[in-house]
C-alpha positions, 0 to 999 in steps of 0.5 A: 466866918469863912466858907468851907473851901473845896478840896484839891485832893483827887477824891473826896476828903477821906473820912476814917472810922473805927467802931468808936471814932470818926475822923472827918474834915474840919467844918466851920462849926468846929470853931468853938471846939478848936478854941476850947482845945487850943486855949486850954493851958494843959493842951497848949503847954507843949503845943506850937499854937494857942489862941485867946479868942474865937476870932483868932482861932479862925486862923487855925481852921484856915490853916487846916484848909490851906494845908489841904488846898496846897497839899502840904498837910491833911488834918482830921477832926477826931469825933465820936462815931456818931459825930456828936462829941468832938475829941480833938484833932490829928493829922499830917503837916509838912507833907513832902511827896518828893521825899515821901514823908510828913510830920504827925500832930495830935491834940485832945481835949483834956476831958478825953485824955486816958480813954484810948482815943489817940492809940485808936485814931493814930493807926487810921492816920498812919494807914492813910499816910502809908497807903493812899498818900504813899509816904515812907516816913512819919516824923514826930518832933516832941519837946524834950520835957514832954514825957507824956507825949514821948511815952505815947509815940513810943507806944505807937512804935516810933523810934527815937532818932535823936535830940536837937538841943536848944533848937527853938525859942519858946516863951523866951527860953531855948527848948530842945526837940526829940525826933521820933520817926515811924517808917512804912514797914509794908514795903 
């Protein structure tokens, strides 16, 4: 198993908290939980990656850490406040400091769906993006057929900006992506 890389962020990795949640840096010990999520048919149905073994799942942890090292993304393990339960993951990818924008991503283990975890965790990520990172725009690309996710991003005050029709191929067929965005309204 790979050693945990050092962060190139100017400060220690930012832990984000609410009374109920802890968003922390991914650890090598998270491998099994990430595999449980990214191999579950309900989670990966609309998610961009999936894994069939623990060994393959290491690629995902390596990707989280590489994004951090290269300063192109930052992802958090979403856990209970006491760090005893792993709920899922959330973060920012494709960070462009030049254009002050990033893409949001999030997934939860199915047993925690409908418990208000995402609406509680996402504002923490938005606060970090619009605060210390100084971003102006957060984008969400959602498969057009993923009605649950589209409903969730609308509840988080993202604006639907349009649809890219037949823009990707998934499982041998064209899919369309809806573009959602949230702008920093504190400027």
